[in-house]
C-alpha positions as CSV (number, residue, x, y, z in Angstrom):
1,M,194.9,65.0,86.0
2,T,192.4,63.3,88.2
3,S,189.1,62.9,86.4
4,R,185.3,63.4,88.0
5,T,185.1,59.8,87.4
6,D,187.9,59.1,89.5
7,A,186.4,55.9,91.6
8,T,188.4,56.8,94.7
9,R,186.4,59.9,94.7
10,T,183.2,58.7,96.8
11,D,182.3,62.0,97.7
12,A,183.1,63.6,94.3
13,T,181.1,67.0,94.1
14,R,180.1,69.0,96.8
15,T,178.9,72.6,96.9
16,G,177.9,72.7,100.5
17,A,179.0,71.1,103.9
18,T,177.6,68.5,105.9
19,R,178.4,68.3,109.2
20,S,176.1,66.6,112.3
21,G,173.1,68.5,113.0
22,A,173.8,70.8,110.1
23,T,171.4,69.4,107.4
24,D,167.5,69.2,107.5
25,V,167.0,66.9,104.5
26,L,168.6,64.5,102.6
27,V,167.4,64.0,99.0
28,L,168.5,60.6,97.3
29,G,168.4,60.2,93.8
30,G,166.3,61.5,91.0
31,S,168.9,64.1,89.4
32,G,169.2,64.5,85.8
33,V,168.6,66.7,82.5
34,D,165.5,67.5,80.6
35,T,164.8,68.4,76.9
36,I,161.8,70.3,76.6
37,I,159.7,70.4,73.5
38,H,156.4,72.6,73.4
39,V,154.2,70.6,70.8
40,P,150.8,71.8,69.4
41,E,149.0,69.1,71.0
42,L,148.8,65.9,73.2
43,P,148.7,63.0,72.0
44,L,151.0,64.2,69.4
45,P,149.3,63.1,66.0
46,Y,152.0,61.2,63.6
47,A,153.5,63.5,61.0
48,D,157.3,63.3,59.3
49,S,158.1,66.6,60.8
50,Y,157.0,69.2,63.3
51,M,158.3,72.9,63.5
52,I,159.0,73.9,67.1
53,D,158.8,77.8,66.8
54,S,159.3,78.3,70.5
55,G,163.0,76.4,70.4
56,I,163.9,73.2,72.0
57,R,165.7,73.5,75.2
58,T,167.8,71.3,77.7
59,R,167.8,72.3,81.4
60,A,168.9,70.5,84.4
61,G,166.2,69.3,86.8
62,Q,164.6,66.0,87.3
63,T,162.2,64.8,90.2
64,G,165.3,65.0,92.9
65,D,166.5,68.2,91.8
66,F,163.4,69.7,91.8
67,V,162.5,68.4,95.7
68,A,165.7,70.1,96.7
69,L,165.5,73.2,94.9
70,G,162.0,73.4,96.5
71,L,162.9,72.3,99.9
72,A,166.4,74.8,99.6
73,A,163.7,77.8,98.5
74,L,161.6,77.1,101.9
75,G,164.8,77.8,103.8
76,L,165.5,73.8,104.4
77,R,169.1,73.2,104.8
78,T,169.4,70.5,102.2
79,H,171.7,67.9,100.7
80,H,171.4,66.0,97.5
81,L,172.9,62.5,96.7
82,D,173.0,60.8,93.6
83,L,175.3,59.2,90.4
84,L,176.3,61.6,88.1
85,G,178.1,61.1,84.8
86,D,181.3,62.8,83.7
87,D,179.4,64.5,80.7
88,P,177.8,67.9,79.9
89,E,174.6,66.8,81.6
90,G,176.3,66.3,84.9
91,D,177.7,69.7,84.6
92,L,174.4,71.3,83.9
93,V,173.2,69.5,87.0
94,R,176.1,70.4,89.1
95,A,175.7,74.0,87.8
96,L,172.2,74.0,89.2
97,H,172.9,72.9,92.7
98,R,175.9,75.4,92.6
99,E,173.4,78.6,91.7
100,H,170.9,77.6,94.4
101,G,173.5,76.9,97.1
102,I,172.5,73.2,97.5
103,A,174.9,70.8,98.7
104,L,175.6,68.0,96.2
105,T,177.6,64.7,96.7
106,A,177.8,63.3,93.1
107,L,179.0,59.5,93.0
108,P,180.5,58.4,89.5
109,Q,178.0,57.1,87.0
110,P,179.9,55.6,84.0
111,A,176.8,55.1,82.0
112,G,176.3,58.9,81.9
113,T,173.7,61.4,83.7
114,K,170.2,60.5,83.8
115,R,168.1,62.5,80.8
116,A,164.6,62.7,79.5
117,V,162.5,64.6,76.8
118,N,159.4,66.2,78.0
119,L,156.7,66.8,75.2
120,V,154.5,70.0,76.7
121,G,151.2,70.6,75.5
122,P,149.6,74.1,75.1
123,D,147.4,73.2,78.5
124,G,150.7,72.2,80.4
125,R,150.4,68.6,80.2
126,R,153.3,66.7,79.3
127,L,154.6,63.4,78.3
128,S,158.2,62.2,79.4
129,L,160.2,60.1,77.6
130,Y,162.9,58.5,79.9
131,D,166.4,57.4,78.7
132,T,166.6,54.1,80.8
133,S,170.2,53.5,79.4
134,R,171.8,55.7,81.9
135,A,171.9,53.1,84.6
136,R,173.6,49.6,85.7
137,P,172.4,46.6,87.2
138,G,175.0,46.6,89.8
139,D,174.5,50.4,90.5
140,R,174.6,51.1,94.4
141,F,175.2,53.8,96.9
142,P,177.9,53.0,99.5
143,D,176.4,52.0,102.7
144,E,179.2,54.5,104.5
145,T,178.3,57.4,102.3
146,L,174.4,56.9,102.9
147,G,174.7,56.0,106.7
148,A,177.0,59.2,107.1
149,L,174.8,61.5,105.6
150,A,171.4,60.3,106.8
151,T,172.7,60.0,110.2
152,A,173.4,63.6,110.4
153,V,169.7,65.2,108.7
154,R,166.0,65.2,110.0
155,H,164.6,63.7,107.2
156,V,165.5,61.7,104.2
157,H,163.4,62.0,100.7
158,V,164.1,58.9,98.6
159,T,163.2,59.2,94.7
160,I,162.0,56.0,93.0
161,T,165.4,55.9,90.6
162,Q,167.6,53.5,90.6
163,P,169.6,52.7,92.4
164,C,167.5,54.0,95.6
165,A,165.2,50.7,96.0
166,E,168.6,49.0,97.0
167,A,169.3,51.9,99.7
168,L,166.4,51.6,101.7
169,P,167.4,48.9,104.3
170,A,170.4,51.1,105.1
171,L,168.4,54.1,105.5
172,R,165.9,52.3,107.7
173,A,168.8,51.2,109.8
174,T,169.9,54.5,110.4
175,G,166.3,55.8,112.2
176,A,165.9,58.6,109.9
177,P,162.3,59.3,108.9
178,L,161.9,58.5,104.9
179,S,159.4,60.0,102.4
180,T,159.1,59.1,98.9
181,D,156.9,60.0,95.5
182,L,155.6,57.0,93.7
183,H,154.3,59.3,90.9
184,D,151.8,58.0,88.7
185,W,151.9,54.2,90.5
186,D,149.0,52.0,89.4
187,G,149.0,50.2,92.8
188,E,150.2,47.2,91.2
189,N,153.8,47.5,89.5
190,P,155.8,45.6,92.2
191,Y,158.9,47.9,91.3
192,H,157.2,50.8,93.5
193,E,156.1,48.6,96.4
194,P,159.6,48.8,98.6
195,F,159.3,52.3,98.4
196,A,155.9,52.6,99.2
197,Y,156.1,50.1,102.3
198,A,159.3,51.5,103.5
199,A,158.5,55.5,103.9
200,D,157.0,57.2,106.7
201,V,155.4,59.7,104.3
202,V,154.3,58.6,100.9
203,F,153.2,61.0,98.0
204,L,152.0,59.7,94.8
205,S,149.2,60.8,92.0
206,A,145.8,59.8,91.7
207,A,145.9,59.6,88.1
208,A,146.4,56.2,87.6
209,L,144.1,54.7,90.4
210,A,141.0,53.6,90.0
211,D,140.4,53.8,93.6
212,P,142.7,56.1,95.3
213,E,141.4,55.5,98.9
214,R,141.8,51.6,98.6
215,T,145.5,52.3,97.2
216,M,146.5,54.9,100.1
217,R,144.6,52.4,102.9
218,R,146.8,49.3,101.4
219,I,150.1,51.5,101.6
220,A,149.4,52.4,105.5
221,E,148.2,48.9,106.3
222,R,151.3,47.1,104.9
223,G,153.7,49.4,105.4
224,R,155.2,52.3,107.8
225,A,153.2,55.1,106.5
226,R,151.0,57.0,109.1
227,T,150.7,59.9,105.9
228,V,149.9,59.1,102.6
229,V,149.0,62.0,99.9
230,A,147.6,61.3,96.5
231,T,147.1,64.5,94.3
232,A,144.2,64.5,92.0
233,G,144.6,67.5,89.5
234,A,141.8,69.8,89.6
235,E,140.1,68.0,92.2
236,G,143.0,69.3,95.0
237,A,144.2,65.8,96.9
238,Y,143.5,63.3,99.0
239,L,145.3,63.0,102.6
240,L,145.2,60.1,104.6
241,A,146.9,60.8,107.9
242,D,146.2,58.8,111.1
243,G,143.8,56.5,109.4
244,E,141.3,59.6,108.6
245,L,140.8,60.3,104.9
246,T,139.9,64.1,103.8
247,R,140.0,66.0,100.6
248,V,142.5,68.8,100.3
249,P,140.9,71.4,97.8
250,A,143.1,72.6,94.8
251,E,144.9,76.0,95.2
252,A,144.1,78.7,92.1
253,P,147.6,79.2,90.3
254,P,148.9,82.9,90.8
255,A,149.5,83.0,87.0
256,P,148.3,81.3,83.8
257,V,149.3,77.4,84.2
258,V,152.2,76.8,81.5
259,D,153.6,73.5,82.4
260,S,152.9,70.9,85.1
261,N,156.5,69.5,85.3
262,G,157.5,69.8,88.4
263,A,154.2,70.4,90.6
264,G,154.3,67.0,92.3
265,D,157.9,67.6,93.5
266,A,157.1,71.2,94.8
267,F,153.9,69.5,96.4
268,A,156.2,67.3,98.3
269,A,158.7,69.6,99.3
270,A,156.3,72.3,100.9
271,F,154.5,69.4,102.6
272,L,157.8,68.6,104.4
273,Y,158.6,71.7,105.1
274,G,155.3,71.8,107.2
275,R,155.9,68.5,108.6
276,L,159.4,69.4,110.0
277,A,158.1,73.0,111.2
278,G,155.5,70.8,113.4
279,E,152.6,71.8,111.4
280,A,149.5,69.5,111.2
281,P,148.8,67.0,108.3
282,G,145.9,69.4,106.8
283,T,148.1,72.5,106.9
284,C,151.0,70.6,105.2
285,A,148.8,69.5,102.7
286,R,147.7,73.1,101.9
287,Y,151.4,74.1,101.6
288,G,152.0,71.5,99.4
289,A,148.5,72.5,97.0
290,I,149.7,75.5,97.1
291,A,153.4,75.4,96.0
292,G,152.2,72.8,93.3
293,A,149.6,75.2,91.9
294,Y,152.7,77.9,91.6
295,A,154.9,75.3,90.1
296,C,152.4,74.8,87.1
297,T,153.0,78.4,86.5
298,V,156.9,78.2,85.8
299,P,157.8,77.7,82.3
300,A,159.3,74.0,81.6
301,S,162.7,76.0,80.5
302,R,163.3,77.4,84.1
303,A,164.0,75.8,87.5
304,D,162.2,77.8,90.0
305,A,160.4,77.3,93.3
306,M,158.3,79.1,95.7
307,D,160.1,80.8,98.5
308,R,158.8,80.5,102.1
309,D,157.9,84.3,102.4
310,R,155.3,83.8,99.5
311,L,154.4,80.3,100.9
312,L,153.2,81.5,104.1
313,K,151.6,84.6,102.8
314,A,149.6,82.7,100.2
315,A,148.7,80.2,103.4
316,A,147.8,83.0,105.1
317,E,145.1,84.4,103.2
318,P,141.7,82.8,102.2
319,R,141.5,79.8,99.9
320,R,141.2,81.2,96.4
321,R,138.5,78.7,94.8
322,G,138.1,78.2,91.3
323,A,141.6,77.0,90.2
324,P,141.6,77.1,86.2
325,R,143.9,74.0,86.4
326,Q,146.4,72.1,88.2
327,F,148.1,69.0,87.6
328,P,149.0,66.0,89.9
């Protein structure tokens, strides 16, 4: 019997077909499983034990999964490429993609599928603990696989998980437009720089930035990006497009905020939807703010994304002020 980890199966798992011109976006990396624990407060004071009445739940969905889910919900033909283990966590990721009709190419990862623990506070904030043992220094995406997928799509979104940095030169050689999300980059950590300077569209959170505009302009000056977006929680977002910096107001969530996990991924997916539809950067950013606000209303135990009809309906309405809270 052939195992899922058989190294001869370079396209080990496919839940959809990729043909030339048949895919809109390739999402690279960022698949995995989260264990969700709702805690009474963050930071969590030391105690010998806590009783978790809401339960402890494990579900598929990390940054690449959520971007792929958001893109697919908006009607974009999406393909996801990553390394997955032959383990229960990998089975959860495969099942998520099957359920939502997202094409998945899973390459064997003997170290196992990426996993994390998310502590979620009553106000929806989270603290994520990532298991870095689920990767090996020599991990790579085969250039042949990258080239075949990237040349058949309109856009590639690259997550910052390993081993995506090593894939950037091969991706740039295909000529495909690239985007990335630097998450809570402090503007100094060198790990993020190859992503920041290789992408045409860069997303990041302003949470760890003393001067968001300075960091955004440095990304644009040193790299290829003509569009840089920094989300800023309840303050909305900063948008740098073709050298002009503007502020994007936050949108009011359509329901109570319960969890910020995935809000940035939803923002990126909706922004890319607008970009691929030919919308102006300001419109793309409003799409992102709407989808990000919606994501904050989705419980951490669920994988859900705003669909195209709801997004366009919300975007057609006057902007609702006074958002109770939105996270970067």
